[in-house]
Legacy VTK file of the C-alpha trace (Angstrom):
# vtk DataFile Version 3.0
C-alpha trace
ASCII
DATASET POLYDATA
POINTS 213 float
112.503 70.892 62.619
114.495 73.216 64.974
112.721 72.089 68.144
113.937 68.501 67.847
117.102 68.056 65.829
119.876 69.869 63.991
119.664 68.994 60.295
123.269 69.657 59.358
124.499 66.835 61.599
123.956 63.249 60.384
123.395 61.709 63.815
120.389 62.765 65.860
121.265 65.454 68.372
118.844 66.693 70.973
118.376 70.436 70.964
117.173 70.589 74.567
120.357 69.857 76.508
120.615 71.057 80.099
123.687 73.364 80.137
124.309 72.504 83.783
124.977 68.887 82.810
128.299 70.021 81.344
130.037 71.026 84.545
133.648 70.809 83.403
135.076 74.313 83.058
138.002 74.465 80.616
141.160 76.298 81.518
141.652 79.609 79.733
143.263 78.858 76.371
146.154 80.842 74.982
144.224 82.053 71.959
147.393 83.198 70.235
148.673 79.624 70.441
145.304 78.158 69.378
145.075 80.264 66.224
148.751 80.957 65.610
148.226 84.719 65.617
146.697 87.653 67.444
143.394 88.740 65.911
139.962 90.011 66.986
138.150 87.174 68.748
134.464 86.366 68.247
132.260 83.826 70.018
129.131 82.006 68.876
127.209 80.352 71.700
125.281 77.344 70.413
126.704 76.837 66.926
124.290 74.124 65.778
125.223 72.777 62.356
128.026 75.332 62.032
126.647 77.321 59.081
127.124 80.722 60.696
130.621 79.904 61.963
131.813 78.747 58.550
130.283 81.627 56.626
131.585 84.208 59.098
135.060 82.639 59.004
135.108 82.816 55.204
133.743 86.362 55.101
136.084 87.711 57.795
139.441 85.906 57.554
140.949 88.660 59.691
139.031 87.489 62.792
139.188 84.279 64.839
135.983 82.516 65.846
135.197 80.279 68.793
132.105 78.085 68.655
130.839 77.011 72.084
128.145 74.372 72.567
127.023 71.887 75.195
125.940 69.257 72.636
129.013 67.094 72.080
127.255 65.194 69.286
127.652 68.218 67.031
131.419 68.466 67.169
132.562 65.718 64.814
130.370 66.816 61.902
131.128 70.523 62.306
134.867 69.894 62.666
134.707 67.895 59.439
133.044 70.831 57.688
135.730 73.182 59.014
138.497 70.867 57.805
136.935 70.414 54.358
136.671 74.186 54.010
140.332 74.579 54.996
139.471 77.162 57.632
142.104 77.904 60.259
140.265 80.681 62.064
137.572 78.528 63.745
137.894 76.608 67.012
135.169 74.563 68.739
134.798 74.219 72.494
132.522 71.947 74.533
131.375 74.135 77.398
128.392 75.896 78.883
128.588 79.648 78.420
126.779 80.120 81.723
129.604 78.348 83.559
132.679 78.892 81.402
132.546 82.459 80.073
134.503 83.992 82.942
137.060 81.181 82.974
137.707 81.031 79.233
137.902 84.690 78.192
139.841 87.565 79.673
138.912 91.212 80.085
138.221 92.971 76.798
139.090 89.836 74.823
135.892 89.431 72.788
135.050 91.643 69.826
131.654 90.084 69.135
129.345 87.504 70.711
126.476 85.812 68.878
123.494 84.101 70.529
121.115 82.826 67.856
117.898 80.941 68.612
118.842 79.834 72.118
116.684 77.222 73.784
113.765 79.187 75.324
113.304 76.742 78.209
109.623 77.572 78.496
108.958 76.242 81.995
109.561 78.864 84.658
111.650 76.517 86.781
113.975 76.060 83.784
114.526 79.774 83.066
117.846 79.596 84.914
119.083 77.408 82.048
118.643 80.190 79.485
121.770 81.675 77.956
121.043 85.389 78.290
120.476 86.061 81.977
121.523 88.812 84.367
124.461 86.647 85.456
125.547 86.048 81.869
125.430 89.768 81.008
127.428 90.670 84.124
130.096 88.167 83.088
130.046 89.176 79.428
130.266 92.946 79.765
133.882 93.194 81.021
134.968 90.529 78.526
133.780 92.546 75.556
136.250 94.949 74.012
135.333 98.640 74.005
132.494 98.924 71.480
132.283 95.120 71.450
128.990 93.747 70.196
126.336 91.263 71.318
124.013 89.954 68.585
120.877 87.977 69.462
118.044 86.450 67.444
115.058 84.285 68.345
111.670 83.216 67.021
110.166 83.467 70.520
108.747 86.952 71.113
108.555 86.645 74.906
112.176 85.521 75.060
113.218 88.310 72.681
111.592 90.916 74.902
113.191 89.407 77.991
116.679 89.520 76.452
116.100 93.100 75.305
114.926 94.160 78.764
117.806 92.424 80.549
120.471 93.985 78.321
118.981 97.468 78.624
118.528 97.128 82.392
122.202 96.177 82.784
123.233 99.726 81.874
126.412 98.761 80.054
124.889 97.859 76.696
123.518 100.271 74.094
120.697 98.986 71.928
121.675 100.099 68.415
118.025 100.194 67.315
117.069 102.475 70.185
115.648 101.771 73.657
112.948 99.122 73.630
113.267 98.520 69.898
114.321 95.488 67.893
116.630 95.645 64.896
114.700 95.801 61.604
116.323 92.606 60.352
119.303 90.266 60.475
122.224 92.078 62.130
125.088 90.082 60.596
124.187 89.473 56.960
124.517 85.712 57.501
121.409 83.523 57.700
121.634 80.552 60.064
120.024 77.175 59.342
117.295 77.857 61.897
116.606 81.358 60.610
116.327 80.079 57.038
113.767 77.511 58.171
111.619 80.060 59.998
111.761 82.516 57.108
110.696 79.721 54.763
107.637 78.821 56.857
106.749 82.482 57.460
107.503 82.564 61.154
108.625 85.964 62.546
112.113 86.418 63.967
113.247 89.091 66.424
116.778 90.522 66.189
118.817 92.851 68.398
122.358 94.201 68.463
123.975 95.736 71.524
127.255 97.591 71.865
129.284 97.727 75.061
129.353 101.199 76.565
LINES 1 214
213 0 1 2 3 4 5 6 7 8 9 10 11 12 13 14 15 16 17 18 19 20 21 22 23 24 25 26 27 28 29 30 31 32 33 34 35 36 37 38 39 40 41 42 43 44 45 46 47 48 49 50 51 52 53 54 55 56 57 58 59 60 61 62 63 64 65 66 67 68 69 70 71 72 73 74 75 76 77 78 79 80 81 82 83 84 85 86 87 88 89 90 91 92 93 94 95 96 97 98 99 100 101 102 103 104 105 106 107 108 109 110 111 112 113 114 115 116 117 118 119 120 121 122 123 124 125 126 127 128 129 130 131 132 133 134 135 136 137 138 139 140 141 142 143 144 145 146 147 148 149 150 151 152 153 154 155 156 157 158 159 160 161 162 163 164 165 166 167 168 169 170 171 172 173 174 175 176 177 178 179 180 181 182 183 184 185 186 187 188 189 190 191 192 193 194 195 196 197 198 199 200 201 202 203 204 205 206 207 208 209 210 211 212
């Protein structure tokens, strides 16, 4: 299921969407105006059917969440779910994190960033399309608040080890499980649609949590 479509959205949405096809870089929003308050700001990159965003928004009403995705076909259905739930602390943005992170968020503005089951882009020539790259980590680090967190999860072991190695090589992220180690389980307490599917079919998942140093 996860490799082809996103179940939570009625219309068919391709999972494999080239992030470089979305070249428009939004101007930096005034997040206080967007949410009507000043609160810790969290970002989910690739929100899929929106399950994590909605559950996190309900569980942590004191934080504001931004969902960023390149698949425009997801937005209508997820916005409807947000409206039905009456949540005011979630905002969706059509943008590529690789291109827009520096433009959209200021220094120290993000409390947490979540990257769950990103497209592995298996072919070597497509690796530049991956979310967690050296360039991404260089852009993210100054935008995390002191002790800000990066949470990642994937069912692809090679990709998991690459993300772990890149974050540890950066020098500005502390692996909370210890150098070279993965977290023993889910780092947020919220199970995404994709994670639930893999757990159901018995497929292993690798998790990691990093803290800005």
